[in-house]
C-alpha positions as CSV (number, residue, x, y, z in Angstrom):
1,M,94.0,112.8,89.4
2,S,95.6,116.1,88.6
3,T,99.1,116.1,87.1
4,A,100.2,119.1,89.3
5,P,103.5,118.1,90.9
6,L,103.0,118.9,94.5
7,V,101.8,116.2,96.9
8,D,100.7,116.9,100.5
9,T,101.8,113.5,101.9
10,H,100.3,114.0,105.4
11,C,97.1,115.8,106.5
12,H,94.0,115.4,108.5
13,L,91.2,116.8,106.4
14,D,88.6,114.7,108.1
15,A,89.2,116.8,111.3
16,P,86.3,118.8,112.7
17,R,88.3,122.0,112.1
18,F,87.6,121.5,108.3
19,D,83.9,120.8,108.6
20,A,82.8,124.3,107.8
21,D,84.8,124.9,104.7
22,R,86.4,121.6,103.5
23,A,85.4,122.2,99.9
24,A,87.0,125.6,99.9
25,V,90.1,124.2,101.4
26,L,90.4,121.6,98.7
27,A,89.8,124.3,96.0
28,R,92.6,126.4,97.4
29,A,94.9,123.4,97.4
30,R,94.2,122.6,93.8
31,A,94.7,126.3,92.9
32,A,98.1,126.2,94.7
33,G,99.3,123.3,92.5
34,V,98.7,120.4,94.9
35,G,97.9,117.4,92.7
36,A,97.4,114.8,95.4
37,I,96.7,114.7,99.1
38,V,97.3,111.7,101.5
39,N,94.8,111.8,104.4
40,I,95.9,110.0,107.5
41,G,94.0,107.6,109.7
42,C,94.7,107.8,113.5
43,D,92.3,105.2,114.9
44,L,89.8,102.8,113.4
45,A,87.0,105.4,113.2
46,G,89.3,108.0,111.7
47,S,90.6,105.5,109.3
48,R,87.1,104.9,108.0
49,R,86.6,108.6,107.7
50,S,89.8,108.9,105.8
51,L,88.8,106.2,103.3
52,A,85.3,107.8,102.8
53,L,87.0,111.2,102.1
54,A,89.3,109.6,99.6
55,A,86.5,107.7,97.9
56,A,84.7,111.0,97.3
57,H,87.7,112.8,95.7
58,D,90.0,111.6,92.9
59,D,92.9,113.5,94.3
60,I,92.7,112.3,97.9
61,W,94.2,109.0,99.1
62,A,94.0,107.5,102.6
63,T,96.0,105.6,105.2
64,V,94.6,103.4,108.0
65,G,96.3,103.0,111.3
66,V,96.4,103.6,115.1
67,H,98.3,106.6,116.4
68,P,100.5,106.0,119.4
69,H,98.3,108.5,121.4
70,D,95.4,106.1,120.7
71,A,97.3,102.8,121.3
72,K,95.7,102.3,124.7
73,D,92.2,102.3,123.2
74,A,93.0,99.9,120.3
75,P,90.6,97.0,120.5
76,T,91.9,93.4,120.7
77,G,91.5,92.7,117.0
78,F,92.4,96.1,115.7
79,D,95.1,94.7,113.4
80,E,92.7,92.4,111.6
81,E,90.3,95.4,111.2
82,L,93.2,97.3,109.7
83,V,93.9,94.5,107.3
84,G,90.3,94.7,106.1
85,L,90.4,98.5,105.8
86,A,93.7,98.3,103.9
87,S,92.0,96.3,101.1
88,H,90.1,99.5,100.1
89,P,91.4,100.6,96.7
90,R,92.0,104.2,98.1
91,C,94.2,103.0,100.9
92,V,97.9,103.6,100.2
93,A,99.7,103.0,103.6
94,I,99.5,101.8,107.2
95,G,99.6,104.5,109.8
96,E,100.2,106.9,111.3
97,C,101.8,104.6,113.8
98,G,104.8,104.6,116.0
99,L,106.0,105.9,119.3
100,D,105.3,109.2,121.1
101,Y,107.3,109.7,124.3
102,H,106.7,113.4,124.4
103,Y,103.1,113.3,125.5
104,D,102.9,109.7,126.6
105,H,99.1,109.6,126.1
106,S,99.5,105.8,126.0
107,P,101.8,103.7,128.2
108,R,105.1,103.1,126.3
109,D,104.9,99.3,126.4
110,V,101.4,99.5,124.9
111,Q,102.7,101.9,122.2
112,R,105.4,99.5,121.3
113,A,103.1,96.5,121.2
114,V,100.6,98.3,119.0
115,F,103.4,99.6,116.7
116,V,104.8,96.0,116.3
117,R,101.4,94.8,115.2
118,Q,101.0,97.5,112.7
119,V,104.4,96.8,111.1
120,A,103.0,93.2,110.7
121,V,99.9,94.7,109.0
122,A,102.1,96.7,106.6
123,L,104.1,93.6,105.7
124,R,101.0,91.5,105.3
125,T,99.2,94.0,103.1
126,R,102.4,95.1,101.2
127,K,101.8,98.7,102.0
128,P,104.3,101.3,103.3
129,L,104.3,102.6,106.9
130,V,103.6,106.2,107.9
131,L,105.7,106.7,111.1
132,H,105.0,109.1,114.0
133,I,108.2,109.1,116.1
134,R,108.4,111.8,118.7
135,P,110.9,111.6,121.6
136,K,110.8,113.4,124.9
137,E,113.7,115.7,125.3
138,G,116.6,113.4,125.7
139,G,114.3,110.4,125.2
140,D,114.8,107.3,123.1
141,A,111.7,107.0,121.0
142,F,113.7,107.2,117.8
143,D,116.1,104.4,119.0
144,D,113.2,102.3,120.2
145,A,111.4,102.7,116.9
146,V,114.5,101.8,114.9
147,Q,115.0,98.7,117.0
148,I,111.4,97.6,116.3
149,L,111.7,98.4,112.6
150,V,114.8,96.3,112.3
151,A,113.6,93.4,114.4
152,E,110.3,93.2,112.5
153,G,111.8,93.4,109.1
154,A,110.2,96.7,108.1
155,R,112.7,97.3,105.3
156,D,110.5,94.9,103.3
157,C,107.5,97.4,103.4
158,G,109.4,100.7,103.7
159,G,107.6,103.9,104.4
160,V,108.2,107.4,105.6
161,F,109.3,109.2,108.8
162,H,106.5,111.8,108.9
163,C,107.0,115.3,110.3
164,F,110.7,114.8,110.7
165,T,112.4,117.3,113.0
166,G,115.4,115.2,114.0
167,T,119.1,115.3,113.3
168,V,121.1,114.6,110.2
169,A,122.4,111.4,111.9
170,Q,118.8,110.3,112.5
171,A,117.8,111.1,108.9
172,R,120.8,109.0,107.7
173,R,119.6,106.1,109.9
174,A,116.1,106.4,108.4
175,L,117.5,106.2,104.9
176,E,119.6,103.2,105.9
177,L,116.4,101.5,106.9
178,G,115.0,102.1,103.4
179,F,112.6,104.8,104.5
180,L,111.9,108.3,103.2
181,V,111.9,111.5,105.3
182,S,109.0,114.0,105.2
183,L,109.7,117.6,105.9
184,P,107.0,119.7,107.6
185,G,106.3,123.4,107.8
186,V,108.6,123.6,110.8
187,I,111.4,124.2,108.2
188,T,110.1,127.7,107.7
189,F,110.5,128.6,111.4
190,K,113.4,130.9,112.3
191,D,114.9,128.5,114.8
192,A,114.8,125.4,112.4
193,G,118.4,125.6,111.3
194,E,119.1,121.9,112.0
195,L,116.1,120.9,110.0
196,R,117.4,123.0,107.1
197,E,120.7,121.0,107.4
198,V,118.6,117.8,107.1
199,A,117.0,119.2,103.9
200,R,120.4,119.9,102.4
201,F,121.6,116.4,103.4
202,L,118.7,114.4,102.0
203,P,119.1,112.9,98.5
204,G,116.6,114.3,96.0
205,D,114.9,110.9,95.7
206,A,114.4,110.4,99.5
207,M,112.4,113.4,100.6
208,L,108.8,114.3,100.9
209,V,106.9,117.4,102.0
210,E,103.7,117.6,104.1
211,T,101.5,120.0,106.1
212,D,100.2,117.8,108.9
213,A,97.2,120.1,108.6
214,P,95.4,121.4,110.6
215,Y,98.6,121.5,112.7
216,L,102.1,123.2,112.2
217,A,101.2,125.9,109.7
218,P,104.3,127.3,108.0
219,V,105.4,130.9,108.1
220,P,103.6,133.3,107.5
221,H,100.6,131.4,108.8
222,R,102.3,130.0,111.9
223,G,99.8,129.7,114.8
224,K,96.8,129.5,112.4
225,R,95.0,126.5,111.0
226,N,97.2,124.7,108.5
227,E,95.8,123.5,105.2
228,P,97.1,121.5,102.1
229,A,97.7,124.6,100.0
230,F,100.4,125.6,102.3
231,V,102.6,122.6,101.4
232,A,103.9,124.9,98.6
233,L,105.4,127.1,101.2
234,T,107.2,124.2,102.8
235,A,108.5,122.9,99.5
236,D,109.7,126.4,98.6
237,A,111.6,126.6,102.0
238,V,113.2,123.2,101.3
239,A,114.3,124.5,97.9
240,V,115.9,127.6,99.5
241,A,117.7,125.4,102.0
242,R,119.0,123.2,99.3
243,G,119.9,126.0,96.9
244,E,117.6,124.6,94.2
245,D,114.8,126.0,92.1
246,A,111.5,125.5,93.8
247,Q,110.0,123.7,90.8
248,V,112.8,121.1,91.1
249,V,111.7,120.4,94.7
250,H,108.0,120.4,93.8
251,Q,108.7,117.8,91.0
252,A,111.0,115.6,93.0
253,T,109.0,115.4,96.2
254,G,105.8,114.8,94.2
255,A,107.5,112.0,92.2
256,N,108.8,110.4,95.4
257,A,105.3,110.5,96.9
258,R,103.7,108.9,93.9
259,R,106.4,106.2,93.9
260,L,106.1,105.4,97.6
261,F,102.4,105.4,97.8
262,G,101.7,104.0,94.3
263,L,99.5,107.0,93.4
264,A,98.0,106.6,89.9
């Protein structure tokens, strides 16, 4: 694997939007100083695609999980299948999993039940969790997720709150649970002042950066397809918010990712 410092800790390179030029996308990422990429599983089929992609590239790693959008379609024994998939040597985490009360593509009680079972998978396989927590305006997805994490003993596996766009108070709660916080390209948006406050608040050893590609491209690519090379723009924006040299943030977030996910 490359020793380049940057790590894109969350992307979906197996998505059809990359089918036409995936090799070129990877080449651009490497040229931009991205030394490792974590590709995310969102259902059983997607988890298998993620593992296959990681198996084909030394600088890509995979997660396996069931996204809250897909919770309603999870088969009865999905958690046992995840345990089996997690034994793959390129699997570094369980997820993305959690609660999404913004879209409610799955009933909330089903989301919660599927989330609980994936926390159990993470504890059983000794792998960290990749959390997707998205509230509805004024909703309580974050509080519900925290309640589940505490009740199920998720501190023992740890993990990351992916694509964090919450408050400083919520970031503090995530850290108290023993989790890291991953900052997305949203931090480059003009109206993301609160997220820049979060970036200033986070200890240097508790933050990650991500693209969530093909979604949420940072400025100046906002509205276009996102890709792992653009994680450098997010890291640079974090550095500006913190008043630090960009290379410091590149190095710190990369080291945090390698520690959390056990990247060789």
